[in-house]
N, C-alpha and C positions, 0 to 999 in steps of 0.2 A: 681132709686137707684144708677145705675153707676155713675152718676154725683154726689150724695152724696160720695161714695166712693174716686173720684178723689178729692173731698173737704177737704175729711178726710187725705189721701196721701200726701195733699198738706200740710195741715196744720202740719202733723209730721214734712216734711221736713222743714217747718219755725220754728219748735220748735227746730229741731236739731241746725239751726243757731241762736238763742234767748239763748240756751244752750250754744254753744259756747262760745259767746261772756258774758256771766254771769260766767263761771266758774273762770276766773281769778279775777274778781271784788269782787266774792265770796271769793277768798284763800286770797284775801289782807285785805279784812273786818274783814274775821276768824281771821286772827293771829293779826296784827297791830291795828284792830279796827277804823280803819278809812274808811269814804265815800269817795271812790275817784271820784270825779265827771268829772276829765281827762279821765277817761277810755275810752270812747267813740273816746277821740282824737287818742290814741294808738292803735286803729281800723284804724284809719283815716292813720296812719302815715304806719301802715304795709299795707294798700294797696295801699298808694302812692309808696314805697319800691318796690311792688312788681310789680307795672304798670312800673317804671323803670326798673327792671330787664327784664321785658317783651319786653320793647321798645325799648331798648341799645341793647339788647344780646341776644333777642329772647327767654328767658328761662321762661319756662312753670310757672302758679302761683304754680303747684304742686311739683315744683322742688326747686324754688326760697323761698317756705314757709321754708324751712330747713335753711336757711341764714337768713331770716327775721324774724325769732323768736329770736335769739341769739342777733340781731340788735337792735331789741325792749326792750329785757331783758335787754341790757345795759342802754337804755334809762331809763327804771322804776329803774335800779339802781342809776343812776345819779338822778332820783327825789325825791328818798328817801333818798340819802345821802346830798344832798343840798337844800330840801324844805322840806321835812318832818320831817328829824331826828333833824335839829334845832329847831322844836317847837312842840317836843315832849310830853311836859308840857304843853302845848297849844292844848290840842284837838279840841277845836273851831276854832281855827286859820288854823290847820290842814286843816280842810276840806274849809274854804275860800281860802288857799292858792291854793287847788286843781283847785277850780272854777277859781281862776285866771289864773292857769294853761290853764284851757280849752280855755280861752279867750286869752291868748297869742297863743296858738298853731293855733287855727282857723283863727285868724288874719294872723300868719307868713305866713301859707299855701293861704290863699287868698290875701297876698302882692305878693306871688310867682308864684302863678298860674290864676292871678287875675280872681279867681272863675271858671276858665274853667271847664267844666263837663269832665272827662276821661273817657275811656271805654277800656278795655281788652276782652270783652263777645266775642262777634265777632262769630265765628263757635263753639267755647269752651262753651259758655251759651247756644246755641240753640240746643244742643242735647238732644233727649227724648228716653226712654225707654219706648216702647209700649206692654201693657198687654191687648191684647183683646179694650175694651173701657178704659183702666187704663192707663192714658199717665203719665210717672216720669221723672221729671227733673234731666239729671244725675249728674249735678254740685251739685245741692241741694242733692241728694242722697249722695255723696261722702262727704259733708259735716257734714251729720247725723254720718255717718260711722266714720268719723275724730274726732265727739264730743264723740260717743260713746267709742274709743279707749283712747281718751286724758282723759275720766274722771275714765278709768279702769286705765290707768298708771298712773295718778295723786294718784289716791287710793293705788295703789300698792307702790308707792313712799313715801307716806307719812307713810305708815304703815309697812312697810320692812328694808326701808333705815336708816343710821344714822343720816344724815340731815334730811328726814323727822320724824323722833322720836324726833330731837331737834326742829323741828319747833311745833309739838305737844307738847313738854313740856315746851316752851316757852306761847304756848297759854293757856295751862292750869293754870301755875303760873310762873310768870317771876322771881318771888322772889327766888322760890324753882330751876327753872332752872340756877338762877345764881350761887347760892350754888353748885350746882354739876358741875358748871364749865362751861356751856354752854355760850358763849359770844350772850347776846340777841341781840346786835345790828348788830353785823355779819348774824344772823337769820333773822331779819327784812329786813336788804338788800337782803339776798337770797328768803326771800317769795315775795317782791316787785319784785326783778328781774323774778321770775317765773311768778306770775300772769299778769305780764307786755309781757312776752313773749308769753304766752299762748293767749295773747290778739291780740298780734302781727300775731300771727297763724293764727287767727281768720279772721283777715282781711287779711290775704293773701289768704285764701281759700274762700274769700266772693268777692274776686275781678273779678271773671266772673260772679257773679250775678248781683252784683250793679255796676251803676255809681259811679266816684268817685269826689266829691267835699269836700271842706274846712268841711262842715257842716255835712258832710255822718256820721258822730260820733251818732250825735242827733237822727239818725233813728233806734239807737242800744240800748243807753244808758238808754232812758225811760223803753223800755221793759224788760232791764237789770234787774232794781230796782225791777220791778214787779214780773220777774222771782226769785230773791234772797229773796225778802219778800215771795213769796208762796212756795217754797221749802223749805226755812228755812235759814236764816243769817248762813255762816260758812259751812253748809253742801253741801259738793261735789256732791253727787248724788242728794242732793233736787235741785240744780241748773239744772242739766240734767233733772229730772222728772218735774221739773218746768217751763222748756223750752219747752216740749213736749205740756203740757198742755195749756199755753198762746198759743202758736202756733195755736193750735187744735182750742182752744174757738175761737180767732180771727178770723179764716177760717171760722167756722162756722158763726160767728156772721156776716162775710161779706157777706156770701151768703143767711143766712135767715131774716137777717133783714135791713143791708144797708152797702155795701163798704164804704163809709164816716165815719161810725161809728166802723171800725175795730178798729183801736188806741184807742178809747173811754174804749175799752174793757181790757186794760193794768192799765188803773188808776181806774176801776171798780173793778177789782181783787186787787189791791193794796191795796184799800180801804177796802174790804170785809175780804179780812185774817186779815188785821190788826186790825179789830174789832173783829172778830170770832176766829181769831186763829193767835196771833201776833207772837207765833215762828214758823210758818209754818209748812208746812206738815211734814218733814220731821227734823224739828229745833233740838229735844230731841235726836232721833234716831240718826241723822246724826250727830250730835256734838258728840254723844260717839262713832260713826264709826270711825273718824280721830282724835278724840281728841278736835275739837273744841266743847268747851261749856264757859259759863259766868263765869268769873273771880268773886269772892266773898271776 
């Protein structure tokens, strides 16, 4: 029983990681309607930036996250302005362009680092909280708390601020938003920037947990796609809940079936949800919460 409880706790904490990475991906898709294959590379850049701050200046990842987030956010704005926006009438080409960015960013960092695995874990990553036989990773717990706060903050931003309401208006009806005087292009820039910043925060918070390599983003992007499909594309709370579910199911599969098959759970969930409930668990409700719904 104690072992099962440890597995469940591990799964919930793992789900917090998946949810954190998925929130930015979900926001970008919900507003701009583009699947960003380079989202994992934004995690990678966030991790490398955090590593640089830790190595050069001794800044803790939990402090540098506040500098890394706007830095990666600016990168997201540049991607939207220079790559995505010029292809706004070619949605298929936008997807191919993000895949091209994935390859470009990976190979760029491979050339710069020669593929060396870097880490800032050390004492930070080894801290555990013990409650009887229950062991909780402190850094994973921090990530789960951060994911919860970010989800709440993003929900409040989208529902209570003028910028957030502009994002919702553009999502619901771009033409009507233009008539109301909303600058759709600037709203897209803001959305991509926020989505990228959230992903950069994820990278910073994951740095004490994972080794950093040019391909580290691939460890999260596949799970993130499973999460957003499960929770509902465009649903902020769906990404949070979907992350927890995927994390718990993966942990249970690794414990009861075979650790090698843990990653296969992502694809199984992906396929089942697409067949049984394409809108996801919170696809409809989540869309109404933050104004994310399909345009007709």
